[in-house]
ROSE-4610 file (N, C-alpha, C; in Angstrom, 1 decimal, always signed):
// ROSE-4610
residu = [M/M/M/E/E/E/N/N/N/V/V/V/I/I/I/K/K/K/I/I/I/S/S/S/E/E/E/L/L/L/L/L/L/S/S/S/P/P/P/E/E/E/Y/Y/Y/I/I/I/I/I/I/D/D/D/L/L/L/Q/Q/Q/A/A/A/T/T/T/D/D/D/K/K/K/A/A/A/G/G/G/V/V/V/L/L/L/Q/Q/Q/E/E/E/M/M/M/L/L/L/D/D/D/V/V/V/I/I/I/T/T/T/R/R/R/S/S/S/Q/Q/Q/K/K/K/I/I/I/T/T/T/D/D/D/P/P/P/K/K/K/K/K/K/F/F/F/R/R/R/K/K/K/A/A/A/I/I/I/L/L/L/D/D/D/R/R/R/E/E/E/K/K/K/L/L/L/M/M/M/S/S/S/T/T/T/G/G/G/I/I/I/G/G/G/Y/Y/Y/G/G/G/I/I/I/A/A/A/V/V/V/P/P/P/H/H/H/A/A/A/R/R/R/D/D/D/R/R/R/T/T/T/V/V/V/Q/Q/Q/D/D/D/F/F/F/I/I/I/I/I/I/A/A/A/V/V/V/G/G/G/R/R/R/I/I/I/P/P/P/D/D/D/G/G/G/V/V/V/K/K/K/Y/Y/Y/E/E/E/S/S/S/I/I/I/D/D/D/N/N/N/E/E/E/P/P/P/V/V/V/Q/Q/Q/L/L/L/I/I/I/F/F/F/M/M/M/I/I/I/G/G/G/A/A/A/S/S/S/D/D/D/K/K/K/Q/Q/Q/D/D/D/K/K/K/D/D/D/Y/Y/Y/I/I/I/K/K/K/L/L/L/L/L/L/S/S/S/R/R/R/L/L/L/V/V/V/L/L/L/R/R/R/L/L/L/K/K/K/N/N/N/D/D/D/D/D/D/L/L/L/K/K/K/N/N/N/K/K/K/I/I/I/L/L/L/A/A/A/A/A/A/K/K/K/D/D/D/A/A/A/N/N/N/E/E/E/I/I/I/Y/Y/Y/E/E/E/I/I/I/I/I/I/R/R/R/E/E/E/S/S/S/R/R/R]
num = [1/1/1/2/2/2/3/3/3/4/4/4/5/5/5/6/6/6/7/7/7/8/8/8/9/9/9/10/10/10/11/11/11/12/12/12/13/13/13/14/14/14/15/15/15/16/16/16/17/17/17/18/18/18/19/19/19/20/20/20/21/21/21/22/22/22/23/23/23/24/24/24/25/25/25/26/26/26/27/27/27/28/28/28/29/29/29/30/30/30/31/31/31/32/32/32/33/33/33/34/34/34/35/35/35/36/36/36/37/37/37/38/38/38/39/39/39/40/40/40/41/41/41/42/42/42/43/43/43/44/44/44/45/45/45/46/46/46/47/47/47/48/48/48/49/49/49/50/50/50/51/51/51/52/52/52/53/53/53/54/54/54/55/55/55/56/56/56/57/57/57/58/58/58/59/59/59/60/60/60/61/61/61/62/62/62/63/63/63/64/64/64/65/65/65/66/66/66/67/67/67/68/68/68/69/69/69/70/70/70/71/71/71/72/72/72/73/73/73/74/74/74/75/75/75/76/76/76/77/77/77/78/78/78/79/79/79/80/80/80/81/81/81/82/82/82/83/83/83/84/84/84/85/85/85/86/86/86/87/87/87/88/88/88/89/89/89/90/90/90/91/91/91/92/92/92/93/93/93/94/94/94/95/95/95/96/96/96/97/97/97/98/98/98/99/99/99/100/100/100/101/101/101/102/102/102/103/103/103/104/104/104/105/105/105/106/106/106/107/107/107/108/108/108/109/109/109/110/110/110/111/111/111/112/112/112/113/113/113/114/114/114/115/115/115/116/116/116/117/117/117/118/118/118/119/119/119/120/120/120/121/121/121/122/122/122/123/123/123/124/124/124/125/125/125/126/126/126/127/127/127/128/128/128/129/129/129/130/130/130/131/131/131/132/132/132/133/133/133/134/134/134/135/135/135/136/136/136/137/137/137/138/138/138/139/139/139/140/140/140/141/141/141/142/142/142/143/143/143/144/144/144/145/145/145/146/146/146/147/147/147/148/148/148/149/149/149/150/150/150/151/151/151/152/152/152/153/153/153]
x = [+0.8/-0.4/+1.0/+0.1/+1.1/+1.6/+2.0/+2.1/+1.5/+1.0/+0.5/+0.9/+0.7/+1.9/+0.9/+1.1/+0.5/+0.5/+0.5/+0.4/+1.1/-0.1/+0.0/+1.0/+1.8/+2.9/+4.0/+4.4/+5.0/+5.5/+4.4/+4.0/+3.9/+4.3/+4.0/+3.2/+2.9/+2.1/+3.1/+4.4/+5.4/+5.6/+5.8/+6.0/+4.8/+3.6/+2.5/+2.9/+2.9/+2.6/+1.5/+1.1/+0.2/+2.0/+1.8/+2.6/+2.3/+3.4/+3.3/+3.6/+4.5/+5.3/+3.6/+4.5/+3.0/+3.5/+4.6/+4.7/+5.4/+5.5/+6.0/+7.6/+8.9/+9.9/+10.1/+9.3/+9.0/+8.8/+7.0/+7.1/+7.6/+8.2/+9.4/+10.2/+10.4/+11.6/+11.3/+10.2/+9.6/+8.8/+8.9/+8.5/+9.6/+11.1/+12.2/+12.8/+12.5/+13.1/+12.3/+11.1/+10.7/+11.0/+11.2/+11.3/+12.6/+13.3/+14.6/+15.3/+14.1/+14.7/+14.6/+14.1/+14.1/+15.5/+15.5/+17.2/+17.4/+15.9/+16.2/+16.7/+16.8/+17.7/+19.0/+20.0/+21.5/+22.0/+21.9/+22.5/+21.5/+21.1/+19.8/+20.3/+21.5/+21.4/+21.5/+21.7/+21.9/+20.6/+19.8/+18.3/+17.2/+17.6/+17.2/+16.9/+18.6/+19.1/+18.2/+18.1/+17.3/+15.6/+15.0/+14.1/+13.7/+14.3/+14.6/+14.8/+16.2/+16.0/+15.1/+14.8/+13.0/+11.9/+12.2/+10.8/+11.3/+12.6/+13.1/+11.9/+12.0/+12.1/+10.7/+9.9/+8.6/+7.6/+6.4/+5.9/+5.5/+5.6/+4.9/+3.6/+2.8/+1.6/+0.8/+0.4/-0.6/-2.2/-2.5/-3.6/-5.0/-6.0/-7.0/-6.8/-5.7/-5.0/-4.1/-3.6/-2.4/-1.1/-0.1/+1.6/+2.1/+2.5/+3.5/+5.2/+5.5/+7.1/+7.7/+8.7/+9.3/+11.1/+11.4/+12.9/+13.3/+14.1/+14.5/+16.1/+16.8/+17.9/+18.4/+19.9/+20.8/+21.4/+20.6/+20.9/+19.1/+18.7/+17.4/+17.0/+17.0/+17.5/+15.5/+14.8/+13.4/+12.4/+11.6/+10.5/+10.1/+9.8/+9.5/+8.6/+7.5/+6.6/+6.5/+6.1/+5.5/+4.6/+3.6/+2.7/+2.6/+2.3/+1.7/+0.6/+0.3/-1.1/-1.3/-2.0/-1.8/-3.4/-4.2/-5.5/-6.2/-5.6/-5.5/-5.3/-4.3/-3.4/-2.1/-1.6/-0.4/-0.3/+0.5/+0.9/+1.7/+1.7/+2.4/+2.5/+2.3/+2.2/+2.2/+0.4/+0.5/+0.0/-0.4/-0.6/-2.2/-3.0/-4.3/-4.6/-3.4/-2.8/-4.0/-4.4/-4.9/-4.3/-4.3/-3.5/-2.9/-2.4/-2.3/-2.2/-2.8/-3.8/-3.1/-2.4/-1.9/-0.8/+0.2/+1.3/+1.9/+2.6/+2.9/+4.0/+5.2/+6.3/+7.1/+8.2/+8.3/+9.6/+10.3/+11.3/+11.5/+12.6/+12.9/+14.2/+14.6/+15.9/+15.7/+17.4/+16.8/+17.1/+16.8/+16.7/+15.0/+14.1/+12.6/+11.7/+12.6/+11.5/+10.1/+10.0/+8.8/+7.7/+8.0/+7.5/+7.0/+7.9/+8.6/+6.9/+6.5/+6.2/+4.2/+4.4/+3.2/+2.6/+3.8/+3.5/+2.8/+3.3/+2.7/+1.0/+1.1/-0.2/-1.4/-0.8/-1.8/-2.5/-0.9/-1.3/-2.0/-1.7/-2.7/-3.9/-4.3/-5.4/-6.3/-5.7/-6.9/-6.9/-5.7/-6.1/-6.8/-7.1/-8.1/-10.0/-9.9/-11.6/-11.2/-12.2/-12.4/-13.2/-13.6/-14.2/-12.7/-11.9/-10.6/-9.9/-9.4/-8.8/-9.8/-11.2/-11.6/-11.1/-11.5/-11.4/-9.8/-9.3/-7.7/-7.6/-8.0/-8.3/-8.8/-9.8/-10.7/-10.0/-8.9/-8.5/-7.9/-8.3/-8.4/-6.2/-5.5/-4.0/-3.1/-2.5/-1.4/-1.8/-2.5/-2.8/-3.9/-5.6/-6.5/-5.8/-5.1/-4.8/-4.1/-3.7/-2.7/-3.7/-4.9/-5.7/-7.0/-7.3/-7.7/-7.6/-5.6/-5.1/-5.0/-4.5/-4.7/-6.2/-7.3/-8.0/-8.9/-8.2/-8.5/-8.4/-9.7/-9.3/-9.1]
y = [-1.1/+0.1/+1.0/+2.4/+3.7/+4.5/+5.1/+5.8/+7.2/+7.3/+8.7/+9.8/+10.9/+12.0/+12.6/+12.9/+13.8/+15.3/+16.4/+17.7/+17.6/+17.4/+17.7/+17.0/+16.0/+15.3/+16.1/+16.9/+18.1/+19.8/+19.8/+20.9/+21.4/+21.9/+22.0/+23.9/+23.9/+25.7/+26.2/+26.2/+26.7/+27.7/+26.5/+27.4/+28.0/+28.1/+29.2/+30.2/+31.1/+33.4/+33.9/+35.1/+35.7/+37.1/+37.1/+38.1/+39.1/+40.1/+41.8/+42.4/+41.8/+42.4/+42.9/+44.0/+44.3/+43.9/+43.1/+42.8/+41.3/+41.0/+39.3/+39.4/+40.2/+39.9/+40.3/+40.9/+41.1/+39.7/+38.7/+37.7/+36.8/+36.5/+35.4/+35.8/+37.1/+36.9/+36.4/+36.9/+36.9/+34.8/+34.5/+32.9/+32.2/+32.9/+31.7/+32.2/+33.1/+33.3/+32.5/+31.6/+30.7/+29.5/+29.3/+27.3/+28.1/+28.6/+28.3/+27.7/+28.1/+27.9/+26.3/+25.5/+24.0/+23.4/+23.1/+21.7/+20.7/+20.3/+19.5/+20.3/+21.7/+22.2/+23.1/+22.3/+22.7/+23.8/+24.5/+25.4/+26.6/+27.4/+28.3/+29.0/+29.8/+31.0/+30.1/+28.9/+28.4/+27.7/+27.4/+26.7/+28.2/+29.9/+30.5/+31.0/+30.8/+31.2/+30.1/+28.9/+28.0/+28.4/+29.0/+29.7/+30.5/+31.4/+32.8/+32.3/+31.4/+31.0/+30.4/+29.4/+28.8/+30.0/+30.6/+31.9/+32.7/+33.0/+34.0/+32.8/+32.0/+31.4/+31.4/+31.0/+31.5/+31.4/+32.6/+33.0/+31.5/+31.6/+30.2/+30.5/+31.4/+32.0/+30.9/+30.4/+29.8/+29.7/+31.4/+31.4/+31.0/+31.5/+31.1/+31.8/+32.7/+33.8/+32.8/+31.9/+30.8/+30.9/+31.2/+30.9/+29.4/+28.8/+27.5/+27.6/+28.3/+29.0/+27.6/+27.2/+25.6/+25.2/+24.2/+24.0/+23.0/+22.1/+20.8/+21.1/+21.0/+20.9/+20.2/+19.8/+18.9/+19.6/+21.1/+21.3/+21.0/+20.2/+19.8/+18.6/+18.3/+16.8/+15.8/+16.6/+15.8/+17.3/+16.7/+17.7/+18.6/+20.0/+21.3/+21.9/+21.8/+23.0/+24.3/+25.2/+27.0/+27.1/+27.9/+28.4/+29.8/+30.8/+31.8/+33.0/+33.8/+34.1/+35.3/+36.2/+37.7/+38.0/+37.8/+38.0/+39.2/+40.2/+41.6/+41.1/+40.1/+39.7/+40.7/+39.8/+40.8/+40.5/+41.6/+41.4/+40.2/+39.4/+38.2/+38.3/+38.4/+37.5/+36.3/+36.2/+35.3/+34.7/+33.5/+33.2/+34.2/+34.2/+34.8/+36.0/+36.8/+37.9/+38.5/+37.6/+37.4/+38.0/+39.0/+39.2/+37.5/+37.0/+35.8/+36.3/+35.3/+35.5/+33.9/+33.1/+31.9/+31.7/+31.5/+30.7/+29.9/+28.7/+27.6/+27.2/+27.2/+27.1/+26.1/+25.0/+23.5/+23.9/+23.2/+22.5/+21.0/+20.1/+19.2/+18.7/+17.6/+17.0/+16.5/+16.8/+16.5/+15.2/+14.5/+13.0/+12.7/+13.2/+13.0/+13.8/+13.3/+13.9/+13.4/+12.1/+12.0/+11.8/+11.6/+12.0/+13.7/+14.2/+16.1/+15.8/+15.7/+15.9/+15.5/+14.4/+14.1/+14.9/+15.4/+16.5/+18.0/+18.2/+19.8/+19.6/+18.5/+18.6/+18.1/+17.3/+16.7/+18.5/+18.9/+19.9/+21.2/+21.9/+22.3/+21.5/+20.7/+20.1/+20.5/+20.1/+20.6/+21.7/+22.7/+24.6/+24.7/+24.2/+24.5/+24.8/+23.8/+24.2/+25.3/+26.5/+27.6/+27.3/+26.2/+26.0/+26.2/+24.6/+25.0/+26.5/+27.4/+28.4/+29.2/+29.4/+30.5/+29.9/+28.9/+28.1/+29.0/+28.5/+29.1/+30.5/+31.5/+32.8/+33.1/+32.8/+33.2/+32.1/+31.4/+31.0/+32.1/+31.8/+32.7/+32.7/+31.7/+31.6/+30.5/+30.3/+29.4/+28.4/+27.6/+26.3/+25.8/+26.9/+26.6/+26.1/+27.2/+26.3/+25.4/+24.7/+23.5/+22.8/+23.1/+21.9/+21.9/+22.7/+23.3/+21.5/+22.1/+21.6/+19.8/+19.8/+18.4/+17.4/+18.1/+17.4/+17.2/+17.9/+18.2/+17.1/+16.9/+15.9/+16.2]
z = [+0.0/-0.4/+0.0/-0.7/-1.0/+0.4/+0.9/+1.7/+1.8/+2.4/+2.5/+3.3/+2.8/+3.7/+4.2/+5.6/+6.2/+6.4/+6.1/+6.3/+7.5/+8.5/+9.8/+10.7/+10.0/+10.7/+10.4/+9.1/+9.4/+9.2/+10.0/+10.7/+12.2/+13.1/+14.2/+14.3/+15.6/+15.8/+15.8/+16.2/+16.1/+14.6/+13.0/+12.1/+11.6/+12.5/+11.8/+12.5/+11.5/+11.9/+11.3/+11.6/+11.1/+10.5/+9.0/+8.7/+8.8/+9.1/+8.9/+7.6/+7.2/+5.3/+4.8/+3.9/+2.6/+1.6/+1.2/-0.3/-0.3/-1.5/-1.4/-0.6/-1.5/-0.8/+1.0/+1.4/+3.2/+3.3/+2.4/+3.1/+3.3/+2.0/+1.9/+2.7/+3.3/+4.3/+5.7/+6.0/+7.1/+7.5/+6.4/+6.1/+6.3/+6.1/+5.5/+7.0/+7.8/+9.0/+9.8/+10.1/+10.8/+10.3/+8.9/+8.8/+9.2/+8.6/+8.4/+10.2/+11.0/+12.4/+12.9/+12.1/+11.9/+11.8/+12.8/+12.6/+11.5/+10.8/+9.6/+8.8/+8.6/+7.7/+7.8/+7.9/+8.3/+7.9/+7.0/+6.1/+5.9/+6.9/+6.2/+5.1/+5.4/+3.8/+3.1/+2.4/+1.1/+1.2/+2.0/+1.6/+1.4/+1.9/+1.9/+0.5/-0.3/-1.8/-2.4/-2.2/-3.0/-3.0/-2.1/-2.3/-2.7/-3.2/-3.5/-4.7/-5.1/-6.9/-7.3/-6.4/-6.8/-7.7/-6.7/-6.9/-8.1/-8.1/-9.4/-11.1/-11.0/-12.2/-12.6/-11.7/-11.3/-10.1/-10.0/-8.8/-8.6/-7.4/-6.7/-6.0/-6.2/-6.2/-7.4/-7.0/-7.4/-7.6/-7.5/-7.5/-6.2/-6.3/-5.1/-3.5/-4.0/-2.6/-1.9/-2.8/-1.7/-2.9/-1.8/-2.5/-2.1/-2.5/-2.0/-2.7/-1.9/-2.3/-2.1/-2.4/-2.4/-2.7/-1.8/-2.8/-2.1/-3.1/-2.6/-2.4/-1.7/-1.3/-0.2/-0.1/+0.3/+1.4/+2.2/+3.3/+3.7/+3.7/+4.5/+4.8/+5.8/+5.8/+5.6/+5.9/+5.8/+5.5/+5.0/+4.7/+6.1/+5.8/+7.0/+6.2/+7.1/+6.0/+7.2/+6.7/+7.9/+6.7/+7.9/+7.3/+7.5/+6.7/+7.0/+6.3/+6.9/+7.4/+7.1/+5.7/+5.7/+5.6/+6.1/+5.8/+4.9/+5.0/+4.4/+2.2/+2.2/+1.4/+0.8/+0.0/-0.5/-2.2/-2.7/-4.1/-4.2/-5.5/-5.5/-6.0/-7.3/-9.0/-9.1/-8.4/-8.7/-9.9/-10.4/-11.8/-11.9/-11.0/-11.2/-10.9/-10.4/-10.3/-9.0/-8.5/-7.1/-6.0/-5.1/-3.9/-2.6/-2.1/-2.0/-0.1/+0.5/+2.2/+2.8/+2.0/+2.6/+1.6/+2.9/+2.3/+2.4/+2.2/+2.5/+2.0/+2.7/+2.6/+2.8/+1.8/+2.0/+1.9/+2.6/+2.6/+2.4/+1.3/+1.0/+0.9/+1.6/+0.9/-0.9/-1.4/-2.6/-3.5/-2.3/-2.3/-2.5/-2.4/-1.6/-3.3/-4.2/-5.9/-5.4/-5.8/-5.7/-4.5/-3.3/-1.7/-1.7/-3.0/-2.7/-3.5/-4.8/-5.5/-5.5/-4.9/-4.2/-2.7/-2.2/-1.0/-1.7/-2.9/-3.6/-3.9/-4.4/-5.2/-4.0/-2.9/-2.0/-1.3/-0.7/-0.6/-1.8/-2.2/-3.6/-3.5/-4.1/-3.9/-2.7/-1.5/-0.4/-0.1/-0.7/-0.6/-1.4/-2.6/-3.1/-2.7/-1.6/-0.8/+0.0/-0.5/-0.3/+1.3/+1.8/+3.6/+4.2/+3.8/+4.4/+4.2/+3.2/+3.3/+3.9/+4.3/+4.9/+6.3/+6.9/+8.6/+8.6/+8.0/+8.0/+8.5/+7.8/+7.5/+8.5/+9.4/+10.6/+12.2/+11.5/+12.7/+13.8/+15.8/+16.5/+16.8/+16.1/+16.5/+15.4/+15.5/+15.4/+15.6/+17.0/+17.5/+16.8/+16.3/+15.5/+14.5/+13.6/+12.9/+12.4/+13.2/+13.0/+13.5/+14.5/+14.3/+13.1/+12.8/+11.4/+10.2/+9.9/+9.0/+9.2/+10.7/+11.6/+11.0/+10.6/+10.8/+9.4/+8.6/+7.4/+6.4/+5.4/+4.5/+3.2]
């Protein structure tokens, strides 16, 4: 049987924040400040570069008010996810040109290619659910956001 990656197992409330920045560059920096606190990232500077280089290739704003900046890099030991929320939205060069309200930043090892693709597609599919997105936006704090994600299917 195929192993299902559970997003909630790769996330914890300490990696969920309300963003303060008002532009894409600032939001990415805030998210990087959070995710690089993880011990799973052995070289935060290289991981930052990997995320920013990936973003230069093409915006990770997937539409629906969501962005999924991500990178696979040898400085990452295992999957790590950080979540940022900005209810008013921020201009992000999304494919639908709409502001981004939720950012899910993903780091993965350079050896996790198949699971990486599965994780990205699973996350994007779940986030297209307006009900889930609205619950996350309305949640009172990081713990509640974590519980919403954990309980969602």
